[in-house]
C-alpha positions as CSV (number, residue, x, y, z in Angstrom):
1,M,81.7,154.8,103.0
2,N,83.5,154.4,105.9
3,K,87.1,153.0,105.2
4,I,86.9,150.3,107.9
5,V,83.5,148.9,106.5
6,I,85.0,148.9,103.2
7,A,87.9,146.9,104.5
8,L,85.8,144.4,106.4
9,I,83.6,143.8,103.3
10,A,86.7,143.2,101.2
11,L,88.2,140.7,103.7
12,V,84.8,138.8,104.0
13,V,84.8,138.3,100.1
14,I,88.3,137.3,99.9
15,G,88.6,135.3,103.0
16,G,85.0,134.1,104.0
17,I,85.4,134.2,107.7
18,G,84.2,137.4,108.9
19,A,85.4,140.2,110.9
20,V,86.3,138.3,113.9
21,Y,89.9,137.5,113.0
22,Y,90.6,141.3,111.9
23,F,89.2,143.5,114.3
24,S,89.8,144.4,117.7
25,G,87.9,147.3,119.2
26,G,87.0,148.6,115.8
27,K,90.5,148.5,114.5
28,M,92.5,146.4,112.3
29,E,94.5,143.9,114.1
30,S,97.3,143.6,112.0
31,Q,98.0,145.2,108.5
32,S,101.6,144.6,108.3
33,N,102.6,143.6,104.9
34,D,106.4,142.6,105.5
35,S,106.5,138.9,106.2
36,I,104.6,135.8,107.9
37,T,106.4,132.6,109.4
38,I,105.1,129.1,109.0
39,L,106.7,126.2,111.1
40,W,107.1,122.9,110.1
41,A,109.2,119.6,110.5
42,E,112.3,119.4,108.8
43,W,112.1,117.1,105.6
44,A,111.7,117.2,101.9
45,P,108.1,118.5,101.9
46,A,109.1,121.7,103.8
47,D,111.9,122.4,101.2
48,S,109.2,122.0,98.6
49,L,107.2,124.7,100.3
50,K,109.8,127.0,100.8
51,E,110.0,126.9,96.8
52,L,106.2,127.0,96.6
53,V,105.6,130.6,98.6
54,K,107.9,132.3,96.5
55,D,105.0,132.7,94.0
56,F,102.7,134.0,97.0
57,T,105.4,136.5,97.5
58,K,105.8,137.6,94.0
59,E,101.8,138.1,93.7
60,T,101.3,139.6,97.1
61,G,104.6,141.3,98.2
62,I,104.4,139.3,101.4
63,A,107.5,137.5,102.4
64,V,107.1,133.9,103.7
65,K,109.7,132.3,106.0
66,V,109.3,128.4,106.5
67,D,110.9,127.6,109.5
68,T,111.8,123.9,110.1
69,V,112.9,121.8,113.2
70,P,113.6,117.9,113.5
71,W,110.9,115.6,113.8
72,A,111.9,114.7,117.2
73,D,111.6,118.2,118.5
74,F,108.6,119.2,116.3
75,T,105.7,118.6,118.9
76,K,107.5,120.1,121.8
77,T,108.7,123.1,119.9
78,T,105.5,123.9,118.9
79,F,103.4,123.5,122.1
80,D,106.2,125.3,123.9
81,V,105.4,128.5,121.7
82,F,101.5,128.0,122.3
83,E,102.2,127.6,126.1
84,K,103.7,130.8,126.3
85,K,101.2,132.5,123.9
86,G,104.2,133.2,121.6
87,Q,104.1,134.8,118.1
88,N,107.3,132.8,117.0
89,F,105.3,131.6,114.1
90,D,102.2,132.7,112.5
91,M,101.0,129.5,111.1
92,V,102.0,125.7,111.8
93,V,101.5,122.7,109.6
94,G,100.8,120.3,112.4
95,D,100.0,116.5,112.9
96,S,96.1,115.7,112.8
97,Q,96.4,114.5,116.3
98,W,97.1,118.1,117.3
99,L,93.6,119.1,116.5
100,G,92.0,118.1,119.7
101,K,94.6,119.9,121.8
102,G,95.0,123.0,119.6
103,S,91.3,123.6,119.5
104,R,90.6,123.0,123.2
105,D,93.4,125.3,124.4
106,G,92.7,128.1,122.2
107,N,95.9,127.6,120.2
108,F,94.2,127.3,116.8
109,V,92.0,129.8,115.0
110,E,88.8,128.2,114.2
111,L,88.5,128.0,110.2
112,T,85.0,126.6,109.9
113,Q,83.4,129.8,108.2
114,F,86.5,129.8,106.1
115,V,86.2,126.2,104.8
116,K,82.6,126.7,104.1
117,A,82.9,130.2,102.3
118,N,85.4,128.7,100.0
119,K,83.8,125.4,99.5
120,I,87.1,123.5,100.8
121,N,84.5,120.4,101.5
122,E,84.0,120.4,97.7
123,S,87.6,120.9,96.4
124,M,89.5,118.7,98.8
125,H,89.1,114.7,99.3
126,P,86.5,114.4,102.0
127,A,88.7,111.9,104.2
128,A,91.4,114.3,103.8
129,L,89.5,117.2,105.0
130,E,88.0,115.3,108.0
131,G,91.6,113.8,109.0
132,Y,93.3,117.0,108.8
133,G,91.2,119.7,109.7
134,E,87.8,118.5,111.7
135,Y,87.5,118.1,115.3
136,P,85.6,116.5,116.8
137,T,85.2,114.2,113.9
138,G,81.7,114.7,112.6
139,S,81.0,118.1,114.2
140,G,81.6,120.2,111.0
141,R,84.1,122.4,112.7
142,Y,87.6,122.9,111.3
143,W,90.9,124.2,112.7
144,A,93.4,123.5,109.7
145,V,93.2,123.1,106.0
146,P,94.7,120.3,104.5
147,L,98.3,121.2,103.0
148,E,100.3,117.9,102.9
149,G,98.3,114.7,102.2
150,D,99.9,111.4,103.0
151,A,99.2,107.6,103.6
152,L,101.1,104.6,104.2
153,G,102.2,102.8,101.1
154,W,104.4,100.4,99.7
155,A,107.7,100.3,97.5
156,Y,109.0,97.1,95.7
157,R,111.8,95.8,93.6
158,K,110.2,95.1,90.2
159,D,113.2,93.5,88.7
160,I,113.2,90.8,91.5
161,F,109.6,90.1,91.8
162,D,109.8,89.6,88.0
163,D,112.8,87.4,87.8
164,A,112.0,84.1,86.2
165,D,113.9,81.6,88.8
166,E,112.3,83.6,91.5
167,K,108.9,83.4,90.2
168,A,109.2,79.5,89.6
169,A,110.5,78.9,93.0
170,F,107.9,80.8,94.7
171,K,105.1,79.3,92.7
172,K,106.7,75.9,93.5
173,K,106.5,76.8,97.4
174,Y,103.3,78.5,98.0
175,G,101.1,77.2,94.8
176,Y,100.4,80.8,93.5
177,P,102.3,83.1,91.2
178,L,105.0,85.8,92.7
179,A,103.3,89.2,92.0
180,V,102.6,92.4,93.7
181,P,100.6,91.1,96.9
182,Q,96.8,91.8,97.0
183,T,96.5,90.4,100.6
184,W,98.5,90.7,103.9
185,A,98.8,86.8,103.7
186,Q,100.6,87.3,100.6
187,V,102.9,89.8,101.9
188,R,103.7,87.4,104.6
189,D,104.3,84.8,102.0
190,I,106.6,86.8,100.3
191,A,108.7,88.3,103.3
192,E,109.3,84.8,104.2
193,F,110.5,83.7,100.7
194,F,113.0,86.4,100.4
195,Y,114.2,86.3,103.9
196,R,118.0,85.1,103.3
197,P,119.9,86.5,106.1
198,E,122.7,84.6,105.1
199,S,123.0,86.6,102.0
200,K,122.3,89.7,103.9
201,F,118.8,90.2,102.0
202,Y,115.5,90.3,104.3
203,G,112.0,89.9,103.6
204,I,110.4,93.1,104.5
205,G,111.0,96.4,106.0
206,I,108.2,97.9,108.3
207,P,108.4,100.9,110.5
208,T,109.1,99.9,114.3
209,G,110.5,103.1,115.8
210,V,109.4,104.1,119.3
211,A,110.2,107.9,118.8
212,H,107.5,110.1,117.6
213,D,104.5,108.0,116.2
214,T,106.3,105.5,114.1
215,L,105.2,101.9,115.5
216,S,101.5,103.0,116.3
217,M,100.9,104.0,112.7
218,G,102.2,101.0,111.4
219,V,100.2,98.6,113.9
220,E,97.0,100.5,113.7
221,N,97.1,99.6,110.0
222,L,97.0,96.0,110.7
223,I,94.5,96.3,113.5
224,W,92.0,98.1,111.1
225,A,92.9,95.6,108.3
226,W,91.7,92.9,110.3
227,G,88.5,94.8,111.1
228,G,89.5,95.8,114.9
229,E,89.5,99.3,116.2
230,L,91.5,101.5,118.7
231,G,88.3,102.2,120.5
232,D,85.1,104.3,120.1
233,Y,86.1,107.7,119.2
234,K,82.5,109.0,120.5
235,T,82.4,107.5,123.8
236,H,86.0,107.1,124.2
237,R,85.5,103.3,125.5
238,V,88.5,101.1,124.6
239,E,87.8,97.9,126.6
240,G,86.5,95.1,124.6
241,I,87.3,97.0,121.4
242,L,91.1,97.6,121.4
243,N,91.4,94.1,123.1
244,S,88.8,92.3,120.9
245,D,89.9,89.4,118.8
246,K,90.1,91.0,115.8
247,S,92.6,93.8,117.0
248,I,94.7,91.4,118.7
249,A,94.9,89.3,115.6
250,G,96.1,92.4,113.8
251,L,98.9,93.1,116.4
252,E,99.9,89.3,116.2
253,F,100.3,89.7,112.2
254,Y,102.6,92.8,112.8
255,K,104.9,90.5,115.0
256,E,104.9,88.0,112.3
257,L,106.0,90.3,109.8
258,Y,108.9,91.6,112.1
259,K,110.4,88.1,111.8
260,F,111.4,88.8,108.4
261,T,113.2,92.4,109.0
262,P,116.7,92.9,108.8
263,P,118.8,92.7,112.1
264,N,118.5,95.7,114.7
265,Y,114.9,96.7,113.8
266,E,113.9,97.4,117.3
267,D,113.6,101.0,116.7
268,A,113.3,101.6,113.0
269,F,112.1,105.0,112.1
270,Y,110.3,105.4,108.7
271,T,113.2,106.2,106.5
272,V,115.4,103.2,107.9
273,P,113.4,100.8,105.5
274,L,113.8,103.3,102.7
275,V,117.7,103.4,103.3
276,D,117.9,99.4,103.4
277,F,115.7,99.3,100.0
278,T,118.1,101.5,98.3
279,E,121.0,99.4,99.6
280,G,119.5,96.5,98.0
281,K,118.8,94.8,101.4
282,L,115.0,94.6,100.6
283,P,112.4,93.4,98.2
284,M,109.7,95.7,99.6
285,F,108.8,98.0,102.5
286,F,106.1,100.3,103.6
287,S,106.4,103.6,104.8
288,Y,104.6,107.1,103.9
289,F,104.5,108.5,100.6
290,A,106.1,111.7,101.7
291,F,109.4,109.9,102.0
292,F,109.0,108.2,98.5
293,P,110.4,111.0,96.4
294,E,113.8,110.0,97.4
295,L,113.4,106.5,95.5
296,E,112.7,108.7,92.2
297,D,115.8,110.1,92.5
298,A,118.7,108.3,90.6
299,S,121.5,109.6,92.7
300,K,120.0,108.4,95.8
301,N,118.2,105.1,94.8
302,P,120.2,102.8,92.5
303,Y,117.1,100.8,91.7
304,H,114.9,103.7,91.0
305,K,114.1,102.2,87.4
306,D,113.1,99.0,88.9
307,T,111.0,100.4,91.8
308,G,107.5,100.0,91.7
309,Y,104.6,100.8,93.9
310,F,101.3,99.4,95.5
311,A,98.7,100.4,98.0
312,M,97.8,98.7,101.3
313,P,96.6,95.2,100.7
314,K,93.4,93.6,102.0
315,G,92.9,92.1,105.3
316,P,91.4,88.7,105.9
317,N,87.7,90.2,105.5
318,G,88.7,92.4,102.4
319,E,89.3,95.6,104.6
320,R,91.8,97.9,102.8
321,V,93.2,100.7,105.2
322,A,95.9,103.2,105.0
323,S,97.2,104.9,108.3
324,L,96.7,108.6,107.7
325,G,99.9,110.6,107.6
326,G,100.2,114.1,106.6
327,Q,99.2,117.7,107.9
328,G,96.9,120.6,108.0
329,I,98.1,124.1,108.2
330,S,96.5,126.1,111.1
331,I,96.8,129.7,112.3
332,N,98.4,130.4,115.5
333,S,95.9,132.2,117.5
334,Y,98.2,134.5,119.3
335,S,99.7,135.5,116.0
336,A,99.4,139.3,115.1
337,K,99.1,138.5,111.4
338,K,96.1,136.7,110.9
339,D,94.9,138.8,108.3
340,E,98.0,137.6,106.1
341,S,97.8,134.2,107.2
342,I,94.2,134.0,105.8
343,Q,95.6,135.4,102.6
344,F,98.1,132.7,102.4
345,M,95.3,130.0,102.9
346,Q,93.1,131.6,100.3
347,W,96.1,131.7,97.9
348,F,97.2,128.0,98.7
349,I,93.6,126.2,98.2
350,K,93.7,127.8,94.5
351,E,93.5,124.9,92.0
352,D,96.6,126.2,90.1
353,V,98.7,126.6,93.2
354,Q,97.6,123.0,94.1
355,H,98.8,121.9,90.8
356,K,102.1,123.4,91.4
357,W,102.3,122.2,94.9
358,A,101.9,118.6,93.3
359,K,104.8,119.4,90.8
360,L,107.1,120.3,93.2
361,G,106.8,117.2,95.2
362,G,104.0,118.2,97.6
363,F,101.0,116.0,98.3
364,S,97.9,117.9,97.2
365,V,94.5,116.3,98.3
366,N,92.7,118.6,95.9
367,K,90.1,116.3,94.1
368,N,90.8,117.7,90.7
369,V,94.3,117.4,90.9
370,L,94.6,114.0,92.1
371,A,92.1,112.8,89.1
372,S,94.1,114.7,86.5
373,K,96.0,113.5,83.8
374,E,99.0,115.4,84.6
375,F,99.3,114.1,88.1
376,L,98.6,110.5,87.1
377,T,100.6,110.2,84.1
378,T,103.3,112.7,84.0
379,G,104.0,112.9,87.7
380,A,105.9,111.0,90.1
381,R,105.3,107.1,89.4
382,F,103.7,106.6,92.8
383,N,100.9,109.4,92.2
384,P,98.4,107.0,91.0
385,V,98.8,104.8,94.2
386,F,98.8,107.8,96.4
387,A,95.5,108.7,94.8
388,E,94.1,105.4,95.4
389,S,95.4,105.4,98.8
390,I,93.7,108.8,100.1
391,G,90.4,106.9,99.9
392,M,91.6,104.4,102.4
393,L,92.7,106.7,105.1
394,K,91.9,106.1,109.1
395,D,93.3,108.3,111.9
396,F,94.6,107.6,115.5
397,W,93.1,109.4,118.3
398,A,92.8,113.4,117.6
399,D,91.8,114.0,121.3
400,P,93.7,116.7,123.3
401,V,95.2,113.6,125.4
402,Y,96.8,112.2,122.2
403,A,100.0,112.5,123.3
404,E,99.5,110.2,126.5
405,L,97.7,107.6,124.5
406,L,100.3,107.4,121.6
407,S,103.3,107.1,124.3
408,A,101.6,104.3,125.9
409,S,100.7,102.4,122.7
410,Q,104.3,102.8,121.4
411,V,105.8,101.7,124.6
412,S,103.3,98.7,125.1
413,W,103.3,97.6,121.1
414,S,107.1,97.9,121.1
415,K,107.6,95.5,123.9
416,F,105.3,93.1,122.2
417,I,106.8,93.3,119.0
418,T,110.4,93.0,119.8
419,T,110.3,90.7,123.2
420,D,108.5,87.6,124.0
421,E,107.6,88.8,127.5
422,L,103.8,89.3,127.0
423,T,101.2,87.7,124.8
424,A,99.3,89.9,122.4
425,Q,96.1,89.4,124.6
426,E,98.0,90.5,127.9
427,T,99.4,93.5,125.8
428,M,96.0,94.7,124.5
429,D,94.3,93.8,128.0
430,M,96.9,96.1,129.6
431,L,96.9,98.8,127.0
432,A,92.9,99.2,127.0
433,K,93.0,99.8,130.8
434,E,95.8,102.2,130.5
435,W,94.0,104.3,127.8
436,E,90.8,104.3,129.6
437,N,92.6,105.4,132.7
438,I,94.0,108.2,130.7
439,F,90.6,109.2,129.7
440,E,89.0,108.7,133.1
441,T,91.9,110.9,134.6
442,N,91.2,113.7,132.1
443,G,87.3,113.6,132.8
444,Y,86.1,111.8,129.3
445,Y,83.4,109.7,131.3
446,R,82.0,112.5,133.6
447,E,78.1,112.5,133.3
């Protein structure tokens, strides 16, 4: 049998995506066995990935380099390479919002057949596969494989919540027991109760940063919890949806919580509340789970033994929603090493590798890993809450114009949260018009 035909059959069997990624003019695109490069942001999960890929190298002989850049530069660095059709990296662990632009502009290799052939829709949590890999939503087309699951979640001081004097005082003031909050209304009461600026102790830590996507990920969580929406993801209409009564109420509640934050919280990145918590300034805060491993480290968190975790509470009508974080891994369409990249993905999705990934501190969204005794009882203490939160995921716009939409919401919501220049109604009315103008300018409403 012809050697090329044999190679093709082998690649289809192990990769499940067909010859399109491997052949050009009847020849192999790349059979290089030396190394592949993955680009990611500079943070702890990337360090865990650097450790994990050593196993892949041992098994295949293919070296894997994990390059990292600061979060503030991550998006620009990535798309600058794409703009030049560069091969600086072979794969990128990118934000979910990149799916629209990456697929439309031809930056990402389509992975639909790979996902189906390897039954990733069965092994990975469906909300995660949709959020990290599918575009457009509901289309059944995939451009990434979930790598780092993440969601907004909470950390709190169990010793403070369990203090007898605090419990008695809280019960006297609010008429119900001090405990892990089940509703956002209870979050607000607890934040008010512990807000003691004269003692340099404050009620709550929340993300408010204008850089990257920080504030928007926090605010949208409240909008959804109140039953509101950012807009219609199919028609891209925003007017009457983003500025509905429910969405406005969610935004107003975020500002209510802001009253009980420490000083100088006008631009707090996700890690700021975590630092304040470890410095003994907060009884509770919310951020992404991917930052929580530091709380399990006694050398970084003096209160690690008394640190507990809980999932997002209920809104007024019982909605429980967690803003999707995390990233999927995509293949750079300009890479000359698509074969090796597919081989890496084929290895990464294996269940034993997913268990190892979780053990190293990565956030697997493999359903069997999430439900395993090892993950839930012998892993990090926040693992059960993380597993619970994956079922609550919702995401920001993933359209190609997401960056413009995000920039607008960051500016508008920051101005409302940190000043009294505009009402919530005025803020949302203006943002709804701005978002629709972005869609209009980019041709979304054409017949």
